[in-house]
Gaussian input, Z-matrix of N, CA and C with variables (Angstrom, degrees):
# hf/3-21g

backbone

0 1
 N
 C     1     B1
 C     2     B2     1     A1
 N     3     B3     2     A2     1     D1
 C     4     B4     3     A3     2     D2
 C     5     B5     4     A4     3     D3
 N     6     B6     5     A5     4     D4
 C     7     B7     6     A6     5     D5
 C     8     B8     7     A7     6     D6
 N     9     B9     8     A8     7     D7
 C    10    B10     9     A9     8     D8
 C    11    B11    10    A10     9     D9
 N    12    B12    11    A11    10    D10
 C    13    B13    12    A12    11    D11
 C    14    B14    13    A13    12    D12
 N    15    B15    14    A14    13    D13
 C    16    B16    15    A15    14    D14
 C    17    B17    16    A16    15    D15
 N    18    B18    17    A17    16    D16
 C    19    B19    18    A18    17    D17
 C    20    B20    19    A19    18    D18
 N    21    B21    20    A20    19    D19
 C    22    B22    21    A21    20    D20
 C    23    B23    22    A22    21    D21
 N    24    B24    23    A23    22    D22
 C    25    B25    24    A24    23    D23
 C    26    B26    25    A25    24    D24
 N    27    B27    26    A26    25    D25
 C    28    B28    27    A27    26    D26
 C    29    B29    28    A28    27    D27
 N    30    B30    29    A29    28    D28
 C    31    B31    30    A30    29    D29
 C    32    B32    31    A31    30    D30
 N    33    B33    32    A32    31    D31
 C    34    B34    33    A33    32    D32
 C    35    B35    34    A34    33    D33
 N    36    B36    35    A35    34    D34
 C    37    B37    36    A36    35    D35
 C    38    B38    37    A37    36    D36
 N    39    B39    38    A38    37    D37
 C    40    B40    39    A39    38    D38
 C    41    B41    40    A40    39    D39
 N    42    B42    41    A41    40    D40
 C    43    B43    42    A42    41    D41
 C    44    B44    43    A43    42    D42
 N    45    B45    44    A44    43    D43
 C    46    B46    45    A45    44    D44
 C    47    B47    46    A46    45    D45
 N    48    B48    47    A47    46    D46
 C    49    B49    48    A48    47    D47
 C    50    B50    49    A49    48    D48
 N    51    B51    50    A50    49    D49
 C    52    B52    51    A51    50    D50
 C    53    B53    52    A52    51    D51
 N    54    B54    53    A53    52    D52
 C    55    B55    54    A54    53    D53
 C    56    B56    55    A55    54    D54
 N    57    B57    56    A56    55    D55
 C    58    B58    57    A57    56    D56
 C    59    B59    58    A58    57    D57
 N    60    B60    59    A59    58    D58
 C    61    B61    60    A60    59    D59
 C    62    B62    61    A61    60    D60
 N    63    B63    62    A62    61    D61
 C    64    B64    63    A63    62    D62
 C    65    B65    64    A64    63    D63
 N    66    B66    65    A65    64    D64
 C    67    B67    66    A66    65    D65
 C    68    B68    67    A67    66    D66
 N    69    B69    68    A68    67    D67
 C    70    B70    69    A69    68    D68
 C    71    B71    70    A70    69    D69
 N    72    B72    71    A71    70    D70
 C    73    B73    72    A72    71    D71
 C    74    B74    73    A73    72    D72
 N    75    B75    74    A74    73    D73
 C    76    B76    75    A75    74    D74
 C    77    B77    76    A76    75    D75
 N    78    B78    77    A77    76    D76
 C    79    B79    78    A78    77    D77
 C    80    B80    79    A79    78    D78
 N    81    B81    80    A80    79    D79
 C    82    B82    81    A81    80    D80
 C    83    B83    82    A82    81    D81
 N    84    B84    83    A83    82    D82
 C    85    B85    84    A84    83    D83
 C    86    B86    85    A85    84    D84
 N    87    B87    86    A86    85    D85
 C    88    B88    87    A87    86    D86
 C    89    B89    88    A88    87    D87
 N    90    B90    89    A89    88    D88
 C    91    B91    90    A90    89    D89
 C    92    B92    91    A91    90    D90
 N    93    B93    92    A92    91    D91
 C    94    B94    93    A93    92    D92
 C    95    B95    94    A94    93    D93
 N    96    B96    95    A95    94    D94
 C    97    B97    96    A96    95    D95
 C    98    B98    97    A97    96    D96
 N    99    B99    98    A98    97    D97
 C   100   B100    99    A99    98    D98
 C   101   B101   100   A100    99    D99
 N   102   B102   101   A101   100   D100
 C   103   B103   102   A102   101   D101
 C   104   B104   103   A103   102   D102
 N   105   B105   104   A104   103   D103
 C   106   B106   105   A105   104   D104
 C   107   B107   106   A106   105   D105
 N   108   B108   107   A107   106   D106
 C   109   B109   108   A108   107   D107
 C   110   B110   109   A109   108   D108
 N   111   B111   110   A110   109   D109
 C   112   B112   111   A111   110   D110
 C   113   B113   112   A112   111   D111
 N   114   B114   113   A113   112   D112
 C   115   B115   114   A114   113   D113
 C   116   B116   115   A115   114   D114
 N   117   B117   116   A116   115   D115
 C   118   B118   117   A117   116   D116
 C   119   B119   118   A118   117   D117
 N   120   B120   119   A119   118   D118
 C   121   B121   120   A120   119   D119
 C   122   B122   121   A121   120   D120
 N   123   B123   122   A122   121   D121
 C   124   B124   123   A123   122   D122
 C   125   B125   124   A124   123   D123
 N   126   B126   125   A125   124   D124
 C   127   B127   126   A126   125   D125
 C   128   B128   127   A127   126   D126
 N   129   B129   128   A128   127   D127
 C   130   B130   129   A129   128   D128
 C   131   B131   130   A130   129   D129
 N   132   B132   131   A131   130   D130
 C   133   B133   132   A132   131   D131
 C   134   B134   133   A133   132   D132
 N   135   B135   134   A134   133   D133
 C   136   B136   135   A135   134   D134
 C   137   B137   136   A136   135   D135
 N   138   B138   137   A137   136   D136
 C   139   B139   138   A138   137   D137
 C   140   B140   139   A139   138   D138
 N   141   B141   140   A140   139   D139
 C   142   B142   141   A141   140   D140
 C   143   B143   142   A142   141   D141
 N   144   B144   143   A143   142   D142
 C   145   B145   144   A144   143   D143
 C   146   B146   145   A145   144   D144
 N   147   B147   146   A146   145   D145
 C   148   B148   147   A147   146   D146
 C   149   B149   148   A148   147   D147
 N   150   B150   149   A149   148   D148
 C   151   B151   150   A150   149   D149
 C   152   B152   151   A151   150   D150
 N   153   B153   152   A152   151   D151
 C   154   B154   153   A153   152   D152
 C   155   B155   154   A154   153   D153
 N   156   B156   155   A155   154   D154
 C   157   B157   156   A156   155   D155
 C   158   B158   157   A157   156   D156
 N   159   B159   158   A158   157   D157
 C   160   B160   159   A159   158   D158
 C   161   B161   160   A160   159   D159
 N   162   B162   161   A161   160   D160
 C   163   B163   162   A162   161   D161
 C   164   B164   163   A163   162   D162
 N   165   B165   164   A164   163   D163
 C   166   B166   165   A165   164   D164
 C   167   B167   166   A166   165   D165
 N   168   B168   167   A167   166   D166
 C   169   B169   168   A168   167   D167
 C   170   B170   169   A169   168   D168
 N   171   B171   170   A170   169   D169
 C   172   B172   171   A171   170   D170
 C   173   B173   172   A172   171   D171
 N   174   B174   173   A173   172   D172
 C   175   B175   174   A174   173   D173
 C   176   B176   175   A175   174   D174
 N   177   B177   176   A176   175   D175
 C   178   B178   177   A177   176   D176
 C   179   B179   178   A178   177   D177
 N   180   B180   179   A179   178   D178
 C   181   B181   180   A180   179   D179
 C   182   B182   181   A181   180   D180
 N   183   B183   182   A182   181   D181
 C   184   B184   183   A183   182   D182
 C   185   B185   184   A184   183   D183
 N   186   B186   185   A185   184   D184
 C   187   B187   186   A186   185   D185
 C   188   B188   187   A187   186   D186
 N   189   B189   188   A188   187   D187
 C   190   B190   189   A189   188   D188
 C   191   B191   190   A190   189   D189
 N   192   B192   191   A191   190   D190
 C   193   B193   192   A192   191   D191
 C   194   B194   193   A193   192   D192
 N   195   B195   194   A194   193   D193
 C   196   B196   195   A195   194   D194
 C   197   B197   196   A196   195   D195

   B1=1.4465
   B2=1.5252
   B3=1.3218
   B4=1.4595
   B5=1.5164
   B6=1.3101
   B7=1.4625
   B8=1.5273
   B9=1.3171
   B10=1.4609
   B11=1.5247
   B12=1.3301
   B13=1.4674
   B14=1.5159
   B15=1.3107
   B16=1.4530
   B17=1.5213
   B18=1.3376
   B19=1.4640
   B20=1.5265
   B21=1.3235
   B22=1.4610
   B23=1.5220
   B24=1.3111
   B25=1.4639
   B26=1.5178
   B27=1.3276
   B28=1.4592
   B29=1.5344
   B30=1.3266
   B31=1.4623
   B32=1.5265
   B33=1.3385
   B34=1.4635
   B35=1.5389
   B36=1.3402
   B37=1.4604
   B38=1.5169
   B39=1.3245
   B40=1.4751
   B41=1.5211
   B42=1.3333
   B43=1.4565
   B44=1.5234
   B45=1.3285
   B46=1.4563
   B47=1.5167
   B48=1.3174
   B49=1.4547
   B50=1.5039
   B51=1.3331
   B52=1.4583
   B53=1.5149
   B54=1.3229
   B55=1.4539
   B56=1.5240
   B57=1.3292
   B58=1.4594
   B59=1.5157
   B60=1.3183
   B61=1.4466
   B62=1.5306
   B63=1.3330
   B64=1.4575
   B65=1.5211
   B66=1.3138
   B67=1.4556
   B68=1.5297
   B69=1.3376
   B70=1.4641
   B71=1.5218
   B72=1.3086
   B73=1.4728
   B74=1.5202
   B75=1.3231
   B76=1.4629
   B77=1.5207
   B78=1.3142
   B79=1.4610
   B80=1.5160
   B81=1.3136
   B82=1.4730
   B83=1.5241
   B84=1.3143
   B85=1.4579
   B86=1.5262
   B87=1.3146
   B88=1.4585
   B89=1.5172
   B90=1.3193
   B91=1.4632
   B92=1.5192
   B93=1.2988
   B94=1.4557
   B95=1.5227
   B96=1.3076
   B97=1.4615
   B98=1.5291
   B99=1.3206
   B100=1.4624
   B101=1.5281
   B102=1.3205
   B103=1.4644
   B104=1.5332
   B105=1.3247
   B106=1.4662
   B107=1.5246
   B108=1.3097
   B109=1.4674
   B110=1.5309
   B111=1.3130
   B112=1.4614
   B113=1.5199
   B114=1.3292
   B115=1.4606
   B116=1.5240
   B117=1.3206
   B118=1.4592
   B119=1.5250
   B120=1.3139
   B121=1.4675
   B122=1.5291
   B123=1.3284
   B124=1.4680
   B125=1.5273
   B126=1.3161
   B127=1.4624
   B128=1.5261
   B129=1.3242
   B130=1.4589
   B131=1.5272
   B132=1.3100
   B133=1.4553
   B134=1.5243
   B135=1.3234
   B136=1.4511
   B137=1.5251
   B138=1.3254
   B139=1.4635
   B140=1.5283
   B141=1.3331
   B142=1.4642
   B143=1.5222
   B144=1.3212
   B145=1.4584
   B146=1.5158
   B147=1.3209
   B148=1.4588
   B149=1.5219
   B150=1.3516
   B151=1.4675
   B152=1.5212
   B153=1.3181
   B154=1.4543
   B155=1.5111
   B156=1.3299
   B157=1.4505
   B158=1.5251
   B159=1.3047
   B160=1.4563
   B161=1.5157
   B162=1.3233
   B163=1.4533
   B164=1.5129
   B165=1.3157
   B166=1.4583
   B167=1.5141
   B168=1.3239
   B169=1.4457
   B170=1.5229
   B171=1.3160
   B172=1.4648
   B173=1.5171
   B174=1.3132
   B175=1.4633
   B176=1.5242
   B177=1.3085
   B178=1.4652
   B179=1.5091
   B180=1.3471
   B181=1.4595
   B182=1.5139
   B183=1.3319
   B184=1.4535
   B185=1.5127
   B186=1.3188
   B187=1.4696
   B188=1.5194
   B189=1.3347
   B190=1.4625
   B191=1.5158
   B192=1.3264
   B193=1.4600
   B194=1.5101
   B195=1.3195
   B196=1.4645
   B197=1.4923
   A1=107.80
   A2=114.70
   A3=120.51
   A4=108.54
   A5=115.00
   A6=122.15
   A7=106.96
   A8=116.47
   A9=122.27
   A10=108.97
   A11=116.00
   A12=121.95
   A13=110.84
   A14=116.16
   A15=123.38
   A16=104.34
   A17=116.70
   A18=121.32
   A19=111.10
   A20=115.11
   A21=122.58
   A22=108.10
   A23=115.30
   A24=119.91
   A25=107.37
   A26=116.29
   A27=120.93
   A28=109.91
   A29=116.04
   A30=121.21
   A31=111.99
   A32=116.66
   A33=119.35
   A34=112.44
   A35=116.98
   A36=120.72
   A37=116.16
   A38=116.90
   A39=119.94
   A40=110.75
   A41=115.59
   A42=120.59
   A43=108.84
   A44=116.28
   A45=121.83
   A46=107.89
   A47=116.37
   A48=119.93
   A49=112.29
   A50=114.53
   A51=122.04
   A52=109.27
   A53=116.08
   A54=123.24
   A55=107.67
   A56=116.05
   A57=120.17
   A58=109.26
   A59=115.11
   A60=119.79
   A61=106.20
   A62=117.87
   A63=121.98
   A64=113.66
   A65=118.61
   A66=120.17
   A67=113.13
   A68=117.33
   A69=121.22
   A70=110.50
   A71=114.95
   A72=120.47
   A73=111.08
   A74=116.95
   A75=121.39
   A76=109.93
   A77=116.86
   A78=121.47
   A79=110.80
   A80=114.89
   A81=122.40
   A82=106.64
   A83=118.49
   A84=120.59
   A85=111.10
   A86=116.42
   A87=121.29
   A88=108.41
   A89=114.62
   A90=121.01
   A91=107.19
   A92=115.83
   A93=121.80
   A94=111.86
   A95=115.41
   A96=121.77
   A97=112.26
   A98=117.71
   A99=120.46
   A100=110.18
   A101=117.21
   A102=120.63
   A103=110.56
   A104=117.89
   A105=121.82
   A106=110.85
   A107=117.16
   A108=121.10
   A109=110.44
   A110=117.25
   A111=120.45
   A112=112.19
   A113=117.35
   A114=120.24
   A115=111.37
   A116=117.92
   A117=120.75
   A118=109.88
   A119=116.69
   A120=120.51
   A121=111.17
   A122=117.63
   A123=121.25
   A124=109.76
   A125=117.01
   A126=120.70
   A127=111.23
   A128=117.25
   A129=120.78
   A130=112.01
   A131=117.66
   A132=121.46
   A133=112.43
   A134=117.18
   A135=120.05
   A136=110.43
   A137=119.13
   A138=121.10
   A139=116.40
   A140=120.65
   A141=117.47
   A142=114.40
   A143=118.51
   A144=119.83
   A145=112.03
   A146=117.44
   A147=120.85
   A148=109.44
   A149=118.36
   A150=121.07
   A151=112.07
   A152=116.19
   A153=120.76
   A154=113.44
   A155=117.82
   A156=120.87
   A157=111.78
   A158=118.23
   A159=121.02
   A160=109.81
   A161=116.13
   A162=121.16
   A163=113.48
   A164=117.04
   A165=119.72
   A166=110.88
   A167=116.32
   A168=123.64
   A169=107.17
   A170=117.68
   A171=121.49
   A172=110.93
   A173=115.92
   A174=122.99
   A175=107.23
   A176=118.54
   A177=121.89
   A178=109.79
   A179=118.14
   A180=121.45
   A181=113.92
   A182=119.22
   A183=121.13
   A184=114.13
   A185=117.72
   A186=120.97
   A187=110.70
   A188=117.83
   A189=119.19
   A190=111.14
   A191=116.41
   A192=121.02
   A193=110.29
   A194=116.72
   A195=121.19
   A196=110.58
   D1=139.52
   D2=175.80
   D3=-118.18
   D4=136.53
   D5=179.17
   D6=-120.47
   D7=133.74
   D8=-179.28
   D9=-107.28
   D10=130.03
   D11=179.21
   D12=-116.58
   D13=140.46
   D14=168.71
   D15=-118.58
   D16=104.63
   D17=-169.52
   D18=-118.89
   D19=136.27
   D20=172.14
   D21=-127.24
   D22=162.24
   D23=173.77
   D24=-108.20
   D25=126.42
   D26=-179.02
   D27=-73.40
   D28=170.64
   D29=-179.70
   D30=-59.25
   D31=-29.97
   D32=179.50
   D33=-91.62
   D34=9.14
   D35=173.74
   D36=92.00
   D37=0.38
   D38=179.74
   D39=-80.92
   D40=153.93
   D41=173.70
   D42=-86.14
   D43=139.72
   D44=177.29
   D45=-149.15
   D46=154.70
   D47=177.82
   D48=160.78
   D49=-149.21
   D50=-178.26
   D51=-129.55
   D52=151.11
   D53=177.46
   D54=-132.28
   D55=144.01
   D56=175.53
   D57=-151.52
   D58=158.30
   D59=172.70
   D60=-76.46
   D61=143.84
   D62=-172.19
   D63=-60.34
   D64=-27.72
   D65=-177.05
   D66=-94.29
   D67=15.79
   D68=178.39
   D69=-131.10
   D70=165.56
   D71=174.73
   D72=-105.68
   D73=-14.36
   D74=-179.24
   D75=-72.43
   D76=129.36
   D77=-179.19
   D78=-112.69
   D79=159.17
   D80=173.68
   D81=-123.39
   D82=124.98
   D83=177.25
   D84=-75.02
   D85=151.99
   D86=173.39
   D87=-140.74
   D88=154.97
   D89=175.75
   D90=-140.44
   D91=107.74
   D92=-178.50
   D93=103.71
   D94=151.84
   D95=-176.03
   D96=-66.57
   D97=-34.64
   D98=-179.81
   D99=-64.57
   D100=-43.77
   D101=178.23
   D102=-65.26
   D103=-39.60
   D104=176.85
   D105=-59.88
   D106=-48.77
   D107=179.17
   D108=-62.11
   D109=-39.26
   D110=178.10
   D111=-61.68
   D112=-42.06
   D113=178.35
   D114=-67.18
   D115=-38.33
   D116=176.40
   D117=-61.16
   D118=-42.75
   D119=178.14
   D120=-61.53
   D121=-40.63
   D122=178.34
   D123=-61.87
   D124=-46.50
   D125=-179.23
   D126=-61.91
   D127=-42.09
   D128=-178.59
   D129=-70.93
   D130=-34.07
   D131=-177.30
   D132=-74.22
   D133=-33.36
   D134=-173.67
   D135=-151.00
   D136=65.81
   D137=-172.65
   D138=-57.75
   D139=-41.42
   D140=-176.14
   D141=-69.62
   D142=-25.19
   D143=-175.94
   D144=-133.58
   D145=44.25
   D146=179.17
   D147=-58.77
   D148=136.72
   D149=-178.76
   D150=-53.21
   D151=135.53
   D152=179.56
   D153=83.96
   D154=0.81
   D155=-177.47
   D156=-109.56
   D157=8.39
   D158=-179.91
   D159=-63.86
   D160=140.85
   D161=177.64
   D162=70.13
   D163=28.95
   D164=-178.44
   D165=-67.28
   D166=155.20
   D167=176.88
   D168=-92.11
   D169=106.90
   D170=-175.58
   D171=-81.59
   D172=131.83
   D173=173.96
   D174=-76.35
   D175=160.51
   D176=178.47
   D177=-50.10
   D178=115.51
   D179=-176.04
   D180=-58.27
   D181=-28.83
   D182=-178.79
   D183=-82.75
   D184=-7.88
   D185=-177.57
   D186=-84.04
   D187=142.99
   D188=176.01
   D189=-68.54
   D190=146.35
   D191=177.99
   D192=-72.88
   D193=145.48
   D194=178.28
   D195=-90.57

């Protein structure tokens, strides 16, 4: 499984951004490392039906992830 992160550091030093599974376009926002780790755990526990990922737009499965 590949997970793609778009991460920034906020003015107060926290991590924030978006996370998605590599074969989807649907993203989940996170704010803080605890929330990021929680989303990673959700993806690893149940990748095909992660909460909030229903009806995702799948990228060509044979294409390499960017």
